[in-house]
C-alpha positions as CSV (number, residue, x, y, z in Angstrom):
1,M,-62.6,-77.5,45.8
2,R,-62.7,-78.4,42.7
3,F,-63.7,-75.5,41.0
4,V,-62.0,-73.2,43.7
5,S,-58.4,-75.0,42.5
6,L,-59.8,-73.4,38.3
7,F,-60.7,-70.4,39.9
8,L,-57.4,-70.1,41.6
9,F,-55.1,-71.5,39.2
10,G,-56.2,-72.3,36.3
11,R,-55.9,-75.1,34.2
12,A,-53.0,-76.0,36.0
13,G,-55.0,-77.0,39.3
14,R,-55.7,-79.9,37.4
15,R,-52.4,-80.7,38.9
16,E,-51.6,-80.8,42.0
17,V,-49.1,-77.6,43.8
18,R,-47.5,-77.4,47.0
19,L,-49.0,-75.6,49.9
20,S,-47.0,-72.7,50.0
21,D,-47.9,-71.9,46.3
22,F,-50.9,-72.8,46.7
23,A,-51.1,-69.1,49.6
24,F,-49.0,-68.1,47.8
25,V,-51.7,-67.2,44.5
26,V,-54.7,-67.3,47.2
27,S,-53.0,-63.7,48.4
28,L,-52.6,-62.6,44.7
29,R,-56.3,-63.1,44.1
30,L,-57.3,-61.7,47.2
31,L,-55.6,-58.6,46.9
32,A,-56.7,-58.2,43.3
33,L,-59.9,-58.8,44.5
34,L,-59.5,-56.4,47.6
35,V,-58.8,-53.8,44.7
36,V,-62.1,-53.9,43.1
37,L,-64.3,-54.3,46.4
38,I,-62.7,-50.5,47.1
39,F,-63.7,-49.5,43.8
40,A,-66.9,-50.7,43.9
41,S,-67.3,-49.5,47.5
42,I,-66.0,-45.8,46.5
43,V,-68.8,-45.6,43.7
44,L,-71.2,-47.0,45.8
45,F,-70.8,-44.7,48.3
46,L,-70.9,-41.5,46.3
47,T,-74.0,-42.9,44.0
48,L,-75.9,-43.7,47.5
49,E,-75.3,-40.3,49.2
50,S,-75.6,-38.4,46.1
51,L,-79.1,-39.8,45.5
52,P,-81.5,-36.9,47.0
53,S,-79.6,-34.3,44.6
54,L,-80.2,-36.5,41.8
55,Q,-83.7,-36.4,42.8
56,A,-84.5,-33.6,43.5
57,N,-82.9,-31.6,40.0
58,G,-82.3,-34.8,37.8
59,W,-79.8,-33.9,35.3
60,R,-80.4,-30.9,35.2
61,F,-77.9,-31.0,37.5
62,L,-74.8,-31.3,35.4
63,I,-76.2,-28.4,33.2
64,Q,-78.1,-25.5,35.2
65,S,-75.3,-22.9,36.6
66,D,-77.0,-21.9,39.6
67,W,-75.3,-22.6,42.8
68,V,-77.2,-20.6,46.2
69,P,-76.9,-23.0,48.5
70,T,-79.2,-20.5,50.9
71,E,-81.7,-20.9,48.0
72,D,-81.7,-24.6,47.6
73,L,-80.7,-24.1,43.9
74,Y,-77.3,-26.8,42.7
75,G,-75.1,-27.0,39.7
76,A,-72.5,-28.7,38.6
77,L,-71.7,-27.2,35.6
78,P,-69.3,-24.2,36.4
79,F,-67.6,-26.4,38.5
80,I,-67.5,-28.5,35.6
81,Y,-65.9,-25.7,33.1
82,G,-63.9,-24.9,35.6
83,T,-62.2,-28.1,36.5
84,L,-61.6,-29.0,32.9
85,V,-60.8,-25.9,31.6
86,T,-58.0,-25.0,34.5
87,S,-56.8,-28.9,33.3
88,F,-56.4,-28.1,29.7
89,V,-54.6,-25.2,30.1
90,A,-52.2,-26.8,32.4
91,L,-52.0,-29.4,30.0
92,V,-51.9,-27.7,27.2
93,I,-48.2,-25.2,29.4
94,A,-47.1,-28.3,30.8
95,A,-46.7,-30.9,28.7
96,P,-44.6,-29.4,25.7
97,V,-41.7,-28.1,28.2
98,A,-42.3,-32.1,29.9
99,V,-41.3,-33.9,26.7
100,G,-39.1,-31.4,25.8
101,S,-37.3,-31.8,29.1
102,A,-37.8,-35.6,29.5
103,I,-36.1,-35.6,25.9
104,F,-33.1,-33.1,26.5
105,L,-32.6,-35.1,30.1
106,T,-32.0,-38.6,28.2
107,E,-31.0,-37.2,25.0
108,V,-29.0,-34.4,25.0
109,C,-27.9,-33.5,28.4
110,P,-24.2,-34.5,29.6
111,P,-24.3,-37.4,32.5
112,W,-22.7,-35.0,34.8
113,L,-25.6,-32.8,34.2
114,S,-28.2,-35.3,34.0
115,K,-28.8,-37.2,37.3
116,P,-29.0,-33.3,38.9
117,V,-31.1,-32.0,36.8
118,G,-33.7,-35.1,37.1
119,F,-33.3,-35.3,40.4
120,L,-34.8,-31.3,41.4
121,I,-37.4,-32.1,38.6
122,E,-38.7,-35.1,40.2
123,M,-38.1,-33.1,44.1
124,L,-40.9,-31.1,42.4
125,A,-43.3,-33.6,43.2
126,A,-42.2,-33.7,46.7
127,I,-43.7,-30.7,47.0
128,P,-46.7,-30.2,49.1
129,S,-50.1,-28.9,47.5
130,V,-50.0,-26.1,50.4
131,V,-46.6,-25.1,49.5
132,Y,-47.5,-24.7,46.6
133,G,-50.3,-22.4,47.0
134,L,-48.7,-20.1,49.8
135,W,-45.8,-20.0,47.0
136,G,-48.9,-18.9,44.4
137,I,-50.8,-16.3,46.3
138,F,-47.4,-14.2,47.7
139,V,-44.9,-14.8,44.2
140,L,-47.1,-16.0,41.5
141,A,-50.4,-13.9,41.6
142,P,-48.5,-10.7,42.3
143,A,-46.2,-11.6,39.1
144,V,-49.9,-12.8,37.4
145,R,-51.3,-9.8,37.4
146,N,-48.8,-7.0,37.5
147,Y,-46.4,-8.7,34.3
148,L,-48.1,-11.3,32.6
149,E,-52.1,-10.4,32.5
150,P,-51.3,-7.0,31.4
151,F,-49.8,-8.1,29.2
152,L,-51.4,-10.4,27.3
153,S,-54.1,-7.9,27.6
154,Q,-52.3,-5.7,25.7
155,Y,-51.0,-7.7,22.6
156,F,-54.0,-10.3,22.3
157,G,-56.9,-8.7,24.1
158,Y,-58.9,-8.8,20.9
159,L,-59.0,-12.6,21.9
160,P,-61.9,-13.3,25.0
161,L,-59.1,-15.8,26.6
162,F,-57.6,-12.5,27.4
163,Q,-60.1,-10.0,27.7
164,G,-61.0,-8.4,31.4
165,P,-59.1,-6.5,34.5
166,P,-55.9,-8.1,35.8
167,L,-56.6,-9.9,39.3
168,G,-54.1,-11.8,39.7
169,I,-56.4,-14.8,41.2
170,G,-58.5,-16.4,38.6
171,V,-58.4,-19.5,36.4
172,L,-55.3,-18.1,34.7
173,S,-53.1,-18.4,37.9
174,A,-54.7,-21.9,38.6
175,S,-53.6,-23.2,35.2
176,L,-49.8,-22.4,35.8
177,I,-49.9,-23.8,39.5
178,L,-51.1,-27.0,37.6
179,A,-49.2,-26.7,35.5
180,I,-45.9,-26.5,37.3
181,M,-47.1,-29.3,39.8
182,I,-48.1,-31.5,36.6
183,L,-44.9,-31.0,35.3
184,P,-42.7,-33.1,37.9
185,T,-45.1,-36.2,37.0
186,I,-45.5,-35.9,33.1
187,T,-41.6,-35.7,32.9
188,A,-40.3,-38.3,35.1
189,V,-42.9,-40.7,33.1
190,C,-41.6,-39.6,29.8
191,R,-37.9,-39.8,30.8
192,E,-38.3,-44.0,32.1
193,V,-40.3,-44.4,28.7
194,F,-37.4,-43.4,26.5
195,R,-34.4,-44.3,28.6
196,A,-36.1,-48.0,28.1
197,I,-36.1,-47.4,24.0
198,P,-33.9,-50.1,22.5
199,M,-30.3,-48.5,21.8
200,T,-29.8,-50.5,19.4
201,L,-33.2,-48.6,17.2
202,R,-30.9,-45.2,17.8
203,E,-28.1,-46.7,16.5
204,G,-30.0,-48.2,13.7
205,A,-31.4,-44.4,13.0
206,L,-28.0,-42.4,12.5
207,A,-26.0,-45.3,10.6
208,M,-28.8,-45.2,7.7
209,G,-27.6,-41.3,7.5
210,A,-30.2,-39.0,9.8
211,T,-29.1,-36.6,12.0
212,K,-29.6,-36.5,15.7
213,W,-32.6,-34.6,15.5
214,E,-34.2,-37.0,13.0
215,M,-32.7,-39.3,15.5
216,I,-34.8,-38.7,18.1
217,K,-38.0,-37.7,16.0
218,V,-38.0,-41.5,14.8
219,A,-36.4,-43.2,17.5
220,V,-37.4,-41.6,20.5
221,I,-40.3,-39.9,20.2
222,E,-42.9,-41.8,17.6
223,T,-41.8,-45.8,19.1
224,G,-42.4,-44.0,22.8
225,L,-45.6,-41.9,21.7
226,S,-47.8,-44.3,23.5
227,G,-46.1,-44.0,26.8
228,I,-45.7,-39.7,26.0
229,I,-49.2,-40.4,25.6
230,S,-50.3,-42.0,29.2
231,A,-47.4,-39.6,31.1
232,V,-50.1,-36.6,29.5
233,V,-53.4,-38.2,31.0
234,L,-51.5,-39.0,33.9
235,G,-50.7,-35.8,34.7
236,L,-54.6,-34.5,33.8
237,G,-55.9,-36.8,36.2
238,R,-53.4,-35.3,38.8
239,A,-54.0,-32.0,37.7
240,M,-58.5,-32.7,37.5
241,G,-58.1,-34.0,41.0
242,E,-55.8,-31.4,43.2
243,T,-57.2,-29.5,45.4
244,M,-55.6,-27.0,47.9
245,A,-53.3,-25.3,45.8
246,V,-56.4,-24.9,43.5
247,T,-58.7,-23.7,46.0
248,M,-56.3,-21.2,47.1
249,L,-55.9,-19.1,43.4
250,I,-58.5,-19.7,41.6
251,G,-61.4,-17.3,43.6
252,N,-63.6,-20.1,44.3
253,R,-66.4,-18.6,42.3
254,P,-69.1,-20.7,40.4
255,L,-68.9,-18.2,37.1
256,I,-68.8,-19.9,33.7
257,S,-66.7,-16.9,31.9
258,S,-64.5,-17.0,28.4
259,S,-61.6,-15.2,30.2
260,L,-58.7,-16.8,32.0
261,F,-59.0,-13.6,33.9
262,A,-61.6,-14.2,35.7
263,P,-62.0,-15.7,38.9
264,G,-64.0,-19.8,38.9
265,A,-63.8,-22.7,40.4
266,T,-63.4,-26.6,40.5
267,M,-65.1,-29.8,41.3
268,A,-62.4,-30.0,43.8
269,S,-62.0,-26.8,45.2
270,V,-65.7,-26.5,46.2
271,I,-66.2,-29.5,48.1
272,A,-62.5,-28.4,50.4
273,N,-64.4,-25.5,50.5
274,E,-68.1,-26.1,51.5
275,Y,-68.3,-29.6,52.7
276,P,-67.4,-29.1,56.5
277,E,-69.7,-26.1,56.9
278,A,-72.8,-27.7,54.6
279,G,-75.5,-27.0,56.7
280,S,-78.5,-29.5,55.1
281,R,-78.9,-32.7,53.2
282,L,-79.6,-31.6,49.9
283,H,-76.4,-29.8,50.1
284,L,-74.2,-32.3,51.8
285,S,-75.6,-34.4,49.1
286,S,-74.8,-32.0,46.5
287,L,-71.5,-31.5,47.6
288,T,-70.4,-35.6,47.2
289,G,-72.5,-35.4,43.6
290,I,-69.9,-33.6,42.4
291,G,-67.7,-35.7,43.7
292,L,-69.1,-39.0,41.4
293,T,-69.1,-36.4,38.6
294,L,-65.0,-35.7,38.9
295,F,-64.7,-40.1,39.6
296,L,-66.9,-40.4,36.3
297,V,-64.6,-37.3,34.7
298,S,-62.2,-38.5,35.7
299,L,-62.8,-42.3,34.8
300,A,-64.0,-41.1,30.8
301,V,-60.8,-39.1,30.8
302,N,-58.5,-42.1,31.2
303,S,-60.9,-44.8,29.4
304,V,-59.8,-42.1,25.9
305,A,-56.2,-41.9,26.8
306,K,-56.5,-45.8,27.2
307,I,-57.5,-45.9,23.8
308,L,-55.9,-43.5,22.4
309,V,-52.5,-45.4,23.7
310,H,-53.9,-49.2,21.7
311,L,-54.3,-47.1,18.5
312,T,-51.1,-45.8,18.7
313,T,-49.5,-48.4,19.9
314,R,-51.6,-50.5,17.2
315,R,-50.2,-47.9,14.4
316,L,-47.1,-48.2,15.5
317,R,-46.9,-52.3,15.2
318,A,-48.2,-52.4,12.0
C-alpha cells in the first residue's frame, strides 16, 4: 500500500490524503496509463500484422520500388517518396502564407476585420477531406492542367521538377490541396502563439526606436519561433497522414519521378485504395507494413521537431 501511495502521490504519499484527492489522482494516472497502452497497442498491432511481409522481403521492403500484387512483389519506396514529396511541397507553399496570415491578423489587421477573417480561415479546417477532394477534381485539377502546369513548363521547364505533359492529376495537384488543408492549422496555432507574447515586448522594441516591422521581427517572430516550428510540424503531420483528398488527386501510380507533373502515390493513399480489396495474406501484411512505416516516419518527424523546438528555446534563453 505504501508503494502504491508513493507511486500515485510521490513524496506527498507519505502524508495522509483525503479520499477525493486519492480518487482524483488515481483517475489521472489511469488516464495517462491508458494513453500509453493505446500507443503500445497500435505499435504492437502494426508490428505483428506486418511480420509476414517483413519476413518475406526484409529491409528490401523499404528500398525496392516494385509494387505488383499479382506477382507478390511489394516495395514501399514509391509511397514513402510520394508522401515525403507531397508533404514537403505543401509545407513550402503553406508555411509562409500561414505565418504571414497570422502576423497580419495579430499585428496589422484592425480588430473589426481580424475576427471574421480569422474565423473564415479556421473554418477551412472544418471542411471534410472528401469535399476538398471533390473540389480538387472539378476545380483545382482543371486549373492546374490548363494554366499552372503550362506556365511552369514554359518558364521553368529547364528544371526536372516541371517537365512532362500537363495532366492536372498528379503530385503537384495533391501538394496544392494539402497546402490548402494545412493552412488553417498552421495559421491558428501561430495566431495563438503571437497572442501569447506579452505586449511589453512589443512596447519595449518600439521604445528602443524600432520600426513596426522591426518590432514584429524581433518581438514577435523571434520570440515565437519555437511556437512557429511546432505549428509547422503539426501541419506537416496533418499532410503526411491525409488520405482521401490526396487519393482523389495524386493519380495513384507507384512511380518515382523527379517531375511534379507526374502521377504518384502516398502511403495513406495506397492503404485506402488497396486494403479493402487485398486478396492475399502477404498483400494485407505489406499494406500494414506501409502503415507501420508511416507511423514511424511521423514519429521521427515529430521527434526532430521536438529537438528543434528545444534547441531554439535554449538559444533564445541564452
